[in-house]
Structures are given as structure tokens and as C-alpha cells.
C-alpha positions as CSV (number, residue, x, y, z in Angstrom):
1,M,0.0,0.0,0.0
2,N,1.4,3.4,-0.8
3,D,0.9,6.9,0.6
4,D,-1.3,8.0,-2.3
5,T,-4.7,8.9,-0.9
6,D,-6.4,7.9,-4.2
7,F,-6.8,4.4,-2.7
8,L,-9.5,5.9,-0.5
9,L,-12.4,5.6,-3.0
10,T,-15.3,4.6,-0.9
11,E,-17.3,6.5,1.7
12,Y,-19.2,4.8,4.5
13,S,-22.2,6.7,5.8
14,G,-24.6,5.4,8.5
15,H,-25.4,5.4,12.2
16,G,-24.7,9.1,12.3
17,V,-21.1,9.0,11.1
18,R,-19.2,8.9,7.8
19,F,-15.6,8.0,6.9
20,L,-13.5,7.1,3.9
21,Y,-11.9,3.7,3.4
22,P,-10.0,1.8,0.7
23,G,-12.5,0.4,-1.8
24,Y,-11.1,-3.1,-1.6
25,W,-11.5,-3.3,2.2
26,E,-14.7,-4.7,3.7
27,V,-16.7,-2.8,6.3
28,R,-18.7,-4.9,8.8
29,E,-21.4,-3.5,11.1
30,E,-22.1,-5.0,14.5
31,Q,-24.3,-4.1,17.5
32,D,-23.1,-4.3,21.0
33,G,-26.0,-3.3,23.1
34,E,-26.7,0.3,22.1
35,D,-23.2,0.7,20.6
36,V,-22.6,0.3,16.9
37,I,-19.2,-1.1,15.8
38,L,-17.9,-0.5,12.3
39,T,-14.8,-2.5,11.4
40,A,-12.9,-1.9,8.2
41,A,-10.3,-4.5,7.1
42,A,-8.7,-6.1,4.0
43,D,-7.7,-9.3,5.8
44,D,-7.4,-10.7,9.3
45,S,-4.0,-9.2,10.1
46,C,-4.9,-5.5,10.6
47,F,-8.1,-3.5,11.1
48,W,-9.5,0.0,11.7
49,L,-12.6,0.2,13.9
50,L,-15.1,3.0,14.7
51,R,-17.4,2.5,17.7
52,V,-20.4,4.8,18.1
53,I,-21.3,5.0,21.8
54,P,-24.7,6.7,22.4
55,D,-24.2,6.8,26.2
56,R,-21.6,9.5,25.6
57,P,-18.9,8.5,28.2
58,S,-16.0,10.9,28.5
59,P,-13.1,10.3,25.9
60,E,-10.8,10.0,28.9
61,Q,-12.8,7.1,30.3
62,V,-13.0,5.4,26.9
63,L,-9.2,5.5,26.5
64,Q,-8.7,4.4,30.1
65,D,-10.9,1.4,29.5
66,C,-9.1,0.4,26.3
67,L,-5.6,0.8,27.9
68,G,-6.7,-1.1,31.0
69,A,-7.9,-4.0,29.0
70,L,-4.6,-4.2,27.1
71,Q,-2.6,-3.8,30.3
72,E,-4.3,-6.8,31.8
73,E,-3.5,-8.8,28.7
74,Y,0.1,-7.6,27.9
75,E,2.8,-6.9,30.4
76,D,5.1,-5.1,27.9
77,L,2.7,-2.4,26.9
78,E,4.3,0.9,25.9
79,Q,2.2,4.0,25.3
80,Q,2.4,7.5,23.9
81,Q,-0.4,10.0,24.1
82,E,-1.2,13.2,22.1
83,P,-4.2,15.3,21.2
84,I,-5.6,15.3,17.7
85,L,-8.7,16.5,15.8
86,I,-11.5,14.2,14.8
87,A,-14.7,15.4,13.2
88,G,-13.6,19.0,13.9
89,R,-13.2,18.4,17.6
90,R,-10.2,18.0,19.9
91,A,-9.8,14.3,20.6
92,L,-7.6,12.2,22.9
93,S,-5.3,9.9,21.2
94,C,-2.9,7.1,22.3
95,E,-0.6,4.7,20.5
96,V,0.7,1.5,22.0
97,T,3.1,-1.3,21.2
98,F,3.0,-4.8,22.7
99,S,4.2,-8.3,22.0
100,C,1.8,-11.1,21.1
101,L,2.7,-14.5,19.7
102,E,6.3,-13.4,19.3
103,L,5.2,-10.5,17.1
104,L,5.5,-6.8,17.9
105,N,2.1,-5.2,17.5
106,A,1.0,-1.6,17.2
107,A,-2.4,-0.1,18.0
108,G,-3.9,3.4,18.2
109,F,-6.9,4.7,20.0
110,C,-8.7,8.0,19.6
111,S,-11.9,9.2,21.3
112,V,-14.1,12.3,20.9
113,R,-17.5,13.2,22.3
114,S,-20.3,15.3,20.7
115,G,-23.9,15.9,21.7
116,A,-24.9,12.8,19.8
117,A,-22.3,10.2,20.9
118,T,-18.8,9.4,21.9
119,L,-16.7,7.9,19.1
120,L,-13.8,5.5,19.6
121,I,-11.4,4.8,16.8
122,W,-9.2,1.8,17.2
123,W,-6.6,0.5,14.7
124,Q,-4.3,-2.4,15.1
125,C,-1.6,-4.2,13.1
126,T,1.7,-6.0,13.4
127,D,4.8,-3.8,13.6
128,H,6.1,-4.9,10.2
129,E,2.8,-3.7,8.5
130,L,2.7,-0.4,10.2
131,A,4.8,1.6,7.7
132,D,2.4,0.6,4.9
133,V,-0.9,1.0,6.7
134,R,-0.2,4.0,9.0
135,P,-1.0,6.5,6.2
136,V,-4.2,4.6,5.5
137,F,-5.2,4.6,9.2
138,Q,-4.4,8.3,9.5
139,R,-6.4,9.2,6.4
140,M,-9.4,7.1,7.5
141,T,-9.2,8.7,11.0
142,Q,-9.0,12.2,9.6
143,S,-12.0,11.6,7.3
144,V,-14.3,10.7,10.2
145,G,-17.2,13.1,10.4
146,W,-20.9,13.4,11.4
147,A,-23.3,12.2,8.8
148,S,-25.2,15.5,9.1
149,A,-24.4,18.9,10.6
150,G,-27.5,18.5,12.9
151,E,-25.8,15.6,14.7
152,I,-23.0,17.7,16.1
153,G,-24.0,18.7,19.6
């Protein structure tokens, strides 16, 4: 995969959100209680996920929960946090690395809250895939928006 953003040909729009993704990737929709989980992936080795959480927990709590779950599972978790913009709003962001099945893995989490919902973006891949897919994950994350202006609270 290259850094050319022309590979982002397809727009997903539904459940109050929209984002761009590579046209050859598949987007799966799942319900988890009231939450909607949208997962985009080309294969089983890496994924980009957007969770729409209508209960509107704080972005800090969402990231804390994600990191807590990973810390319980992986002893060697290393993390780095920085703020970013998602859907025109300041969001919390964290990248982590950890070992699993003798592979170094990388994951990123971002969370932002509006009047309509809290969004969690989670991407994950093996370290050797990161150079190729990081530009894709970044472009997908930057493309996230609300499906209509009326849904921004």
C-alpha cells in the first residue's frame, strides 16, 4: 500500500457517522447493546474500527478502559499520548506497542465526544505492517465526520 490517498475511494455513511476507506476493504457492522461497531479491514492481520457509543462516556474514560484491557493482557505495553482533531473536535489519542505470539504489534486509540455520541477509533496491526498501513489509518481517522451537521452537539 502506498501513501497515495487515491486508494480511498469509498465513503461509508450510516449510524450518524461517515468516513472514507479503501474500496477493496470490507466494512462490517455489529451491534453491542446500544453501541454500533464498524470494522474496516482487508484481511485478518490488521483493522480499523469505529465504535459509536450513544451513552456519551468521556473520551478519557473510553481510552482508560481500552488501555486497562490491554494492560491486563500484555505486560510489555508501551504507550504514547497526544491530542488530535476528529470530526472537527479536539480528541484524545494514544498509540501503544505490545508483543503477542512473538510479534510486535502496534495499536492506536482516539476518542471524541459530541452531543450525539462518543466515538472510539481503534486501529491495530503488526509492527512490520505499520509503515504501509499507517498512512491509510491516518487518512481514515482524519476523514471521520458526522453524517449531518444536525448531529453535532
